[in-house]
C-alpha positions as a LaTeX table, in Angstrom:
\begin{tabular}{lrrr}
\hline
Residue & $x$ (\AA) & $y$ (\AA) & $z$ (\AA) \\
\hline
Met1 & $-3.00$ & $-21.92$ & 23.66 \\
Ser2 & $-6.12$ & $-19.82$ & 24.24 \\
Thr3 & $-8.22$ & $-20.35$ & 27.34 \\
Tyr4 & $-11.24$ & $-18.67$ & 25.75 \\
Pro5 & $-14.04$ & $-20.78$ & 24.28 \\
Leu6 & $-14.15$ & $-20.28$ & 20.54 \\
Val7 & $-17.49$ & $-21.85$ & 19.87 \\
Phe8 & $-21.04$ & $-20.65$ & 20.07 \\
Gln9 & $-23.24$ & $-22.35$ & 22.64 \\
Val10 & $-26.75$ & $-23.37$ & 21.58 \\
Thr11 & $-29.50$ & $-22.98$ & 24.17 \\
Asp12 & $-32.56$ & $-25.22$ & 24.48 \\
Asp13 & $-34.58$ & $-22.73$ & 22.43 \\
Gly14 & $-31.95$ & $-22.69$ & 19.65 \\
Thr15 & $-30.37$ & $-19.33$ & 20.44 \\
Leu16 & $-26.70$ & $-19.06$ & 19.45 \\
Val17 & $-24.76$ & $-17.58$ & 22.36 \\
Ala18 & $-21.50$ & $-15.97$ & 21.31 \\
Pro19 & $-18.32$ & $-16.62$ & 23.28 \\
Ser20 & $-17.08$ & $-13.67$ & 25.35 \\
Thr21 & $-14.19$ & $-13.14$ & 22.95 \\
Cys22 & $-15.57$ & $-13.50$ & 19.47 \\
Gly23 & $-13.16$ & $-13.30$ & 16.58 \\
Leu24 & $-11.96$ & $-14.94$ & 13.43 \\
Leu25 & $-11.51$ & $-18.33$ & 15.08 \\
Ala26 & $-15.19$ & $-18.43$ & 16.10 \\
Val27 & $-16.49$ & $-17.57$ & 12.63 \\
Pro28 & $-16.48$ & $-21.09$ & 11.07 \\
Asp29 & $-18.47$ & $-22.46$ & 14.02 \\
Phe30 & $-20.91$ & $-19.55$ & 13.78 \\
Leu31 & $-21.46$ & $-19.98$ & 10.05 \\
Thr32 & $-22.08$ & $-23.71$ & 10.47 \\
His33 & $-24.71$ & $-23.02$ & 13.13 \\
Val34 & $-26.40$ & $-20.36$ & 10.99 \\
Gln35 & $-26.63$ & $-22.68$ & 8.00 \\
His36 & $-28.00$ & $-25.50$ & 10.16 \\
His37 & $-30.65$ & $-23.33$ & 11.86 \\
Ala38 & $-31.66$ & $-21.72$ & 8.56 \\
Ala39 & $-32.07$ & $-25.17$ & 6.97 \\
Asp40 & $-34.38$ & $-26.07$ & 9.87 \\
Gly41 & $-36.49$ & $-22.99$ & 9.13 \\
Gly42 & $-35.10$ & $-20.73$ & 11.84 \\
Pro43 & $-35.35$ & $-18.24$ & 13.26 \\
Val44 & $-31.68$ & $-17.62$ & 13.84 \\
Val45 & $-31.10$ & $-15.65$ & 17.04 \\
Val46 & $-27.58$ & $-14.63$ & 18.05 \\
Asp47 & $-27.05$ & $-13.56$ & 21.66 \\
Leu48 & $-24.19$ & $-11.09$ & 22.02 \\
Ser49 & $-25.10$ & $-10.05$ & 25.56 \\
Gly50 & $-22.03$ & $-11.72$ & 27.08 \\
Val51 & $-19.50$ & $-10.53$ & 24.51 \\
Thr52 & $-16.59$ & $-8.38$ & 25.63 \\
Val53 & $-14.53$ & $-8.45$ & 22.42 \\
Phe54 & $-15.98$ & $-8.72$ & 18.92 \\
Asp55 & $-13.56$ & $-8.30$ & 16.02 \\
Met56 & $-14.20$ & $-7.27$ & 12.44 \\
Ala57 & $-14.25$ & $-10.83$ & 11.06 \\
Ala58 & $-17.01$ & $-11.76$ & 13.49 \\
Phe59 & $-18.83$ & $-8.51$ & 12.71 \\
Arg60 & $-18.75$ & $-9.26$ & 8.99 \\
Ser61 & $-20.02$ & $-12.79$ & 9.64 \\
Leu62 & $-23.10$ & $-11.28$ & 11.33 \\
Val63 & $-23.83$ & $-9.24$ & 8.22 \\
Trp64 & $-23.32$ & $-12.32$ & 6.02 \\
Ala65 & $-25.63$ & $-14.37$ & 8.28 \\
Arg66 & $-28.35$ & $-11.73$ & 7.96 \\
Arg67 & $-28.12$ & $-11.84$ & 4.18 \\
Tyr68 & $-28.01$ & $-15.63$ & 4.14 \\
Cys69 & $-31.13$ & $-15.93$ & 6.30 \\
Ser70 & $-32.90$ & $-13.24$ & 4.29 \\
Ser71 & $-32.24$ & $-15.12$ & 1.06 \\
Arg72 & $-33.90$ & $-18.17$ & 2.62 \\
Arg73 & $-36.77$ & $-16.19$ & 4.17 \\
Val74 & $-35.63$ & $-17.15$ & 7.65 \\
Gly75 & $-35.86$ & $-14.72$ & 10.55 \\
Phe76 & $-32.59$ & $-13.37$ & 11.92 \\
Ala77 & $-32.07$ & $-11.29$ & 15.05 \\
Val78 & $-29.33$ & $-10.28$ & 17.45 \\
Val79 & $-29.49$ & $-9.68$ & 21.18 \\
Glu80 & $-27.50$ & $-6.51$ & 21.70 \\
Pro81 & $-24.03$ & $-6.62$ & 23.21 \\
Pro82 & $-23.03$ & $-4.63$ & 26.29 \\
Pro83 & $-22.21$ & $-0.95$ & 25.74 \\
Gly84 & $-18.71$ & $-0.35$ & 24.44 \\
Val85 & $-18.25$ & $-3.62$ & 22.56 \\
Phe86 & $-18.73$ & $-1.82$ & 19.24 \\
Asp87 & $-17.61$ & 1.69 & 18.46 \\
Arg88 & $-20.28$ & 4.17 & 17.34 \\
Arg89 & $-19.82$ & 3.49 & 13.65 \\
Glu90 & $-19.98$ & $-0.30$ & 14.05 \\
Asp91 & $-23.02$ & 0.01 & 16.32 \\
Ala92 & $-24.81$ & 2.20 & 13.76 \\
Ile93 & $-23.99$ & $-0.22$ & 10.94 \\
Leu94 & $-25.11$ & $-3.21$ & 12.99 \\
Arg95 & $-28.44$ & $-1.60$ & 13.88 \\
Asp96 & $-28.98$ & $-0.52$ & 10.29 \\
Leu97 & $-28.34$ & $-3.97$ & 8.79 \\
Val98 & $-29.46$ & $-6.40$ & 11.49 \\
Pro99 & $-32.52$ & $-6.44$ & 13.76 \\
Val100 & $-31.14$ & $-5.85$ & 17.27 \\
Tyr101 & $-33.22$ & $-6.54$ & 20.39 \\
Pro102 & $-32.56$ & $-5.87$ & 24.07 \\
Asp103 & $-33.23$ & $-9.47$ & 25.19 \\
Arg104 & $-33.70$ & $-13.03$ & 23.95 \\
Ser105 & $-37.47$ & $-13.17$ & 24.39 \\
Gln106 & $-37.98$ & $-10.22$ & 22.04 \\
Ala107 & $-35.41$ & $-11.53$ & 19.57 \\
Arg108 & $-37.07$ & $-14.96$ & 19.47 \\
Gly109 & $-40.23$ & $-13.32$ & 18.15 \\
Val110 & $-38.50$ & $-12.21$ & 14.94 \\
Gln111 & $-40.52$ & $-12.88$ & 11.82 \\
Pro112 & $-39.16$ & $-14.29$ & 8.56 \\
Trp113 & $-37.75$ & $-11.68$ & 6.23 \\
Ala114 & $-40.36$ & $-10.35$ & 3.85 \\
Ser115 & $-39.20$ & $-9.22$ & 0.47 \\
\hline
\end{tabular}
């Protein structure tokens, strides 16, 4: 049995804080939170600042969440993870597809997606 939390914590301001080890088992919880926050009008802010492991399933769920929020004109942003969590290619893809900010306060100011 794993001793790692597999769920995202929600702060008072609605930020989704990823567990330190974020993988396939955390994805259903993440997707549920994204859908709930998007239905409420967002923005959806995902804090990865405490993540030490982030697998490909979780990475793909971030990209899906960005597209989902965009289709509903809801802001979506990520607080960047510590250096080394993603390899160079993943980091470049993340920054190309998802707005990444250095801290929560900047991420919370994300505007709805304009098409």
